[in-house]
N, C-alpha and C positions, 0 to 999 in steps of 0.2 A: 075978673072971674074967669074969663076964657082961657087966660096964660096959666092960672092955677089949675084948672080942669086939665088942660094939654101936660102939664108937668106931672100931674098925678097919672095919666096915662101912658106917659112915657117912662115914669118909675114903674109902673105895673108891668108893662111890656119888659123891661130890662129884668126885673126881678124873676119873672116867668123864665126868660131866656137863661138866666143864670142856674134856676132850678132845673131845666130841661138838659142843659149841659152836665150838670152835676148827676144827674141819673143816666147818662149816656156813659159817663166815665165809670162808674160802679159796675155796670153791667158787663164789663170787657174781660173780667178776669177768667183765665182758663180754670177748667175743672179737671184737677190730676188726682188719679186715685191710685193708693199703693196696692200692688199686685202680689209681691213677695220679696223676700230677700235672703241672701245666703252669704258665708264667708268662709275663706280658706286661705290659709298662710298670710293671715294678717291683711288681706284684702277683702273688702266686702262689696258687695252687688245688691243693689235694691232695684226692682223692676216697677215701673209707674205706666198708668194707662191714662193718656189725654183724650177725654171725651170730645172736645170741641174739634180736634183735629184727627180724632181715631188713629192715633199712633201710641205704639209701645216703645218705653224709653227704658234703657239699662243705663243706671248711674253707679260707677265703681269709685270707691274711695280707698286710696293707696295707703301704705305703711307711713308712721312718723319716719323722719321730720317732714317730709313734703306734705302728707294729708290733702292731696288736691282731691277734687271731686271733678270726674269725667263723665258727662252724659252725652249718649249718642242714641240717635234714633234706631231702633233695632228694625221694626217694621211698621209699615202703614197698612192698616185694615182697610179693606174694599167695602 
């Protein structure tokens, strides 16, 4: 009887630990808000604001065939 109660207690603690760890992992995602975009001569630029780091990013997409995405921090807000 004592072994069964101990096993159930350990199982309950392990289940709670897994649940708490899963909750931590889902709340870590940054929130990025699109600000605007523009394009000229086949190159597109999009601006994003990261609310967790208070940083504005400018992402540029070049012309084909490369089609590379280049995102650099433009400014950090105080």
